[in-house]
C-alpha positions, 0 to 999 in steps of 0.5 A: 084931464085935458091940459089944453083948451078945447073946442068947448072952451072956444065956443064959450066965447060966442063973439069977439069984435063982431065975429060969431063962433060956431062949430061945423057939425060934420068936421068939428072945425071952429069957424069965426064968421063976420057976417060978410063972407069972411071966415077965420078957422081956428080949431085947437089941435086941428093937425097936431096937439097943442097947435091952433092954426088960424086960416082965413077964407072968403066967399069972394076968392074961395081960397084958404090962407094960413095966417098964423099958428098958435103954439099952446104951452102945457105949463100954462093954465087953460084960462091963460091959453084961452086969453092967448087964443083971443089975443091971437084971434084979434090980431088975425081980425086986424090983418084981414 
């Protein structure tokens, strides 16, 4: 049994504050898109287990910026981890 949230959990959110979620078919990256050329990449366990890096990218600059890292806790439920993921995503949305 997986003790951390997965891409499937995140994809179930569909939309947060007008941002739509999708998964890149080739890489498995979780992408949040605002419809105006800005992306937030927030894939659980992208580089290491239990860590979700939040990176931004705009079509305007074509550069990636690491904004935040979320460290998931093994001793919390997946529901609470997903709630924390949502709160972190909203914070990132508010700073870009």
